[in-house]
C-alpha positions in Angstrom: -57.5 -111.1 83.6 -56.5 -112.6 87.0 -57.3 -116.1 88.1 -59.9 -114.9 90.6 -61.6 -112.7 87.9 -61.7 -115.6 85.5 -63.1 -117.9 88.1 -65.8 -115.3 89.1 -66.8 -114.9 85.5 -67.0 -118.6 85.0 -69.1 -119.1 88.1 -71.5 -116.3 87.2 -71.9 -117.9 83.7 -72.7 -121.2 85.3 -75.2 -119.6 87.7 -76.9 -118.0 84.7 -77.8 -121.5 83.4 -80.0 -121.9 86.5 -78.1 -125.1 87.3 -77.0 -125.4 90.8 -73.6 -127.0 90.9 -73.2 -126.2 94.6 -75.9 -128.8 95.4 -74.0 -131.5 93.5 -70.4 -130.7 94.5 -68.1 -128.0 95.5 -68.3 -125.3 92.8 -64.6 -124.6 93.3 -63.7 -127.5 91.0 -65.2 -125.7 88.0 -62.2 -123.5 87.2 -59.9 -126.5 87.3 -62.2 -128.3 84.9 -62.4 -125.5 82.4 -59.4 -126.9 80.7 -61.4 -130.1 79.8 -63.8 -128.1 77.6 -61.2 -128.1 74.9 -60.9 -131.9 75.0 -64.7 -132.3 75.0 -65.1 -130.0 72.0 -62.3 -131.7 70.1 -63.8 -135.1 70.7 -67.2 -134.0 69.5 -65.8 -132.5 66.4 -63.2 -135.3 65.7 -63.7 -135.5 61.9 -62.9 -131.8 61.6 -59.8 -131.7 63.9 -56.3 -132.9 63.1 -55.2 -136.0 65.0 -52.6 -134.0 67.0 -55.2 -131.8 68.6 -57.7 -134.7 69.1 -55.1 -136.7 71.0 -54.3 -133.9 73.4 -55.5 -135.3 76.7 -55.1 -133.0 79.6 -53.6 -134.0 82.9 -56.8 -134.3 85.0 -58.7 -136.2 82.3 -55.8 -138.6 81.8 -55.7 -139.3 85.6 -59.4 -140.1 85.5 -59.0 -142.4 82.5 -56.1 -144.3 84.1 -57.8 -144.7 87.4 -60.9 -146.1 85.7 -58.9 -148.4 83.5 -57.1 -149.8 86.5 -60.4 -150.3 88.3 -61.1 -152.9 85.7 -57.9 -154.8 86.7 -54.1 -154.5 86.9 -52.2 -153.6 83.8 -48.8 -152.6 82.6 -48.2 -149.2 81.0 -48.7 -150.2 77.4 -51.7 -152.2 78.4 -53.3 -149.2 80.0 -52.8 -147.2 76.8 -54.2 -150.0 74.7 -57.3 -150.4 76.9 -58.1 -146.7 76.9 -57.9 -146.7 73.2 -60.1 -149.8 72.9 -62.7 -148.6 75.4 -62.9 -145.2 73.5 -63.4 -146.9 70.2 -59.9 -145.7 69.1 -60.8 -142.0 69.6 -58.4 -141.5 72.6 -54.8 -142.4 72.1 -52.4 -141.9 75.0 -48.7 -141.7 74.1 -45.9 -142.7 76.3 -44.8 -139.1 76.8 -48.1 -138.5 78.6 -48.8 -141.9 80.1 -45.7 -142.6 82.1 -45.5 -139.2 83.8 -49.1 -139.6 84.8 -48.5 -143.1 86.2 -45.5 -141.8 88.3 -47.7 -138.9 89.5 -50.5 -141.2 90.5 -48.1 -143.6 92.2 -46.6 -140.6 94.2 -50.0 -139.6 95.3 -50.7 -143.2 96.6 -53.6 -143.8 94.2 -51.9 -146.6 92.3 -49.2 -149.1 93.2 -46.6 -150.7 90.9 -45.0 -154.1 90.9 -42.6 -155.7 88.5 -43.8 -158.7 86.5 -43.8 -160.4 83.1 -46.1 -159.1 80.4 -48.2 -161.4 78.1 -45.5 -160.8 75.5 -42.9 -162.2 77.8 -41.2 -158.9 78.7 -40.4 -157.5 82.1 -43.0 -154.8 82.9 -44.3 -152.7 85.7 -47.9 -153.7 86.5 -50.1 -151.1 88.1 -53.0 -151.6 90.5 -55.5 -149.3 92.1 -55.2 -148.7 95.8 -58.1 -148.1 98.2 -57.2 -144.4 98.2 -57.2 -144.5 94.4 -60.6 -146.1 94.3 -62.0 -143.3 96.5 -60.3 -140.7 94.3 -61.8 -142.4 91.2 -65.3 -142.0 92.8 -64.7 -138.3 93.5 -63.2 -137.6 90.1 -66.0 -139.5 88.3 -68.6 -137.4 90.2 -66.8 -134.2 89.4 -66.6 -135.2 85.7 -70.3 -136.0 85.6 -71.2 -132.6 87.1 -68.8 -130.8 84.8 -70.0 -132.6 81.6 -73.6 -131.9 82.5 -72.8 -128.2 82.9 -71.1 -128.2 79.5 -74.1 -130.0 77.9 -76.4 -127.3 79.3 -74.2 -124.7 77.7 -74.1 -126.5 74.4 -77.9 -127.0 74.3 -78.6 -123.3 75.0 -80.5 -121.5 72.3 
């Protein structure tokens, strides 16, 4: 099945829910957010899923979590990972192999800035802060996530 066919199928399924995503946001985002469904389902079934699968954060979700974490204040890489884990009640764990590529990607996009400093442990570390563009992106991503999660909830509540 081609990308366009998959997208058309998904959009028609969403319309069948009598939920107008177009009034909330551009419906084009839906296909890019389908990959999040796996993460949502894994998190809701966490006792039944091995840790490897539960910790599988997808790129867009991780970007959103990092942006939100940095909106709370500047942090170094390990601090971002720890804060995400703490704020999620230890459900979400972001490994270095996922975290640092995401940080570099966000920095390249101009959504975060990095500056060298000394961590509370006394080590040299790169501290990341959210830029004005990053704050705008956080708002857009948060709204997109809310609309997407609402749509998924509609599907899960269907009888």
